[in-house]
N, C-alpha and C positions, 0 to 999 in steps of 0.2 A: 816247525816244526815235519820231518819228512813223512813221507806214504808210511802209514800204518804197516807194519808187516805182522801186528799181533793186537788184538783187542780182548782186552782179558769182561767179561761179560758175569758179574758178581750178585748173587738172589741171595736174602736174605730171608729171615724165620718163615717158616712153614710152606715156603714157596716148593719145596722137596714134594708135597703132598699136590701138585700141581695135575689134573687131572682126574683128580674124587674128592678136591677139598672147594666145596662151594662153587660148584661149577657153574650155574647161572649167574656169578660175578667173575670167576675167574677162567670158564672155558672146561673143555675137557680134554683138550692135549699139556703132552707131559713135558717137563724140563729136556727128555731126551730130544722128544718131537721139535722144540725151541732148537735145539744147537743144531739140528741136522738142515733145521731152516732158515740159519742163518750163517752155513761155513757154505749152504747153497747160493748165500747170494754175495760173499764174499771172496771168490776165487782169487785164490795166494796168499790169501789172510789165513791165519792162525786162530781161528774164535774159543778161546781159551772160556769157556763155561765154568762157573762152580755154583756151590749152593753152599749156605751154613746156615744153620740156629743161633751160630756162635756169634757173639758180637766181637768180642776180642780176636777171632780165627777174621773175619771180614776184616776186620782196623790192621792185620797184620797182611792181608792181602794187597792194602792201600799202601802201605807201606813199599810194597814191593814193587807196586804200578811207579811207585816215583822215581825207585834206584834202576828200575828197566826200563821208566819213561813208557811203558803202557799205556793208551788212553782205556778208559773204564766207561762200561754199560751199569748204571751197577740202577737196581731194585732193592732198596733200604727195609723194604715191606713193613713191618710193626716198628723197626725202630729210624723210619719215616719222623715220625712224630714227637720223638723222645731224647734219641741219642745225642749228646752232644757230642760224644767219644769218637761217632763215626763221623759227624758233622766235619769236630777237629781232622782228623783222617785223610776226609776229603778234601778240606782245602788244602792239607799240605799238600795232596796232588792237583789240584786247582793254581796253587801259588806257585809251582816250579815250570807253569805254564803247560799241562799235562790236560790234554779235555775230561772231565767227567759227565755225563748223561743221565740226569736224574733217570727211570721207567718208574711205566706204574701199570696194571694191566687196564685195572678201573680206574673208571675216574672219583681220583677223594673226594673232591668238591661235592658231586650226588651223591656223597654215602654222609655216615654218621658224622656231628658236626666235629668231635676228635677228628679226624681223621684229616679235617680242612687247614691245618695247621703242617707245615714241613719243616724242619730244624736243616734240610739239607739243601734243598733249594738257593737259599741264600749263598753257599760257597758251589755250587754245583757251576759248569758251565750252560745248562741250558735242562730242561724238565717238559718231557713228553708224556702223556700221562690221557688214560679211556680207550686206547685204541687194540686190546690186549696183547698178540703179539703183535701186529702193528707198529708198538712203540717204539718195544725195540728195534725191528727191521725199520725204521725211519731215525733212531739214532746211530745204527750202523749205516745206514749211506749216507746220516752228515759226516760222521767218522772218516768214510773209506773218502768223501770228496774233498777231504784236507788238503 
C-alpha cells in the first residue's frame, strides 16, 4: 500500500453524543474536537471523520473504503459486540489488503462482561482501546507510518 492521502475515521452509535454522554467514561471532548486533533497530526492527509447510528450506513462506508482503497480507523461502539454484518464489511476491507484499526475510547475488558467480546477484532488489522482520543491518535500514527 502506498502512503495514505486519506484516512476514513468511522464512529458508530451514540458517539455523536461525545462530550455529554457518560463523561466519566468517554470524556468531555466532542467528535469535532477529535477531528481537529487528528487533522493536526496528519499534515497533507485528509481525515474524513464520520459518525452514524445506522449500521447500514457504516457498512456502506466500509464498502466505499474497499473501492477507494482507503485505510480505516473504526470505533464500532455498541456494534462491536454483535454486528456480524459490520464484521463482514470490515473483512472485505482487510481481505483487500487495506488496514482497519478498531479503536475504543474506554477499555471494554474493564467494563461489563457483555462488552468483553468483539466480533470485529478477529478481522481487524489491529485493536487499540482504553486511551480515550489517544486510541485514535495511535491508530493514525500507525497508518501514517505504513
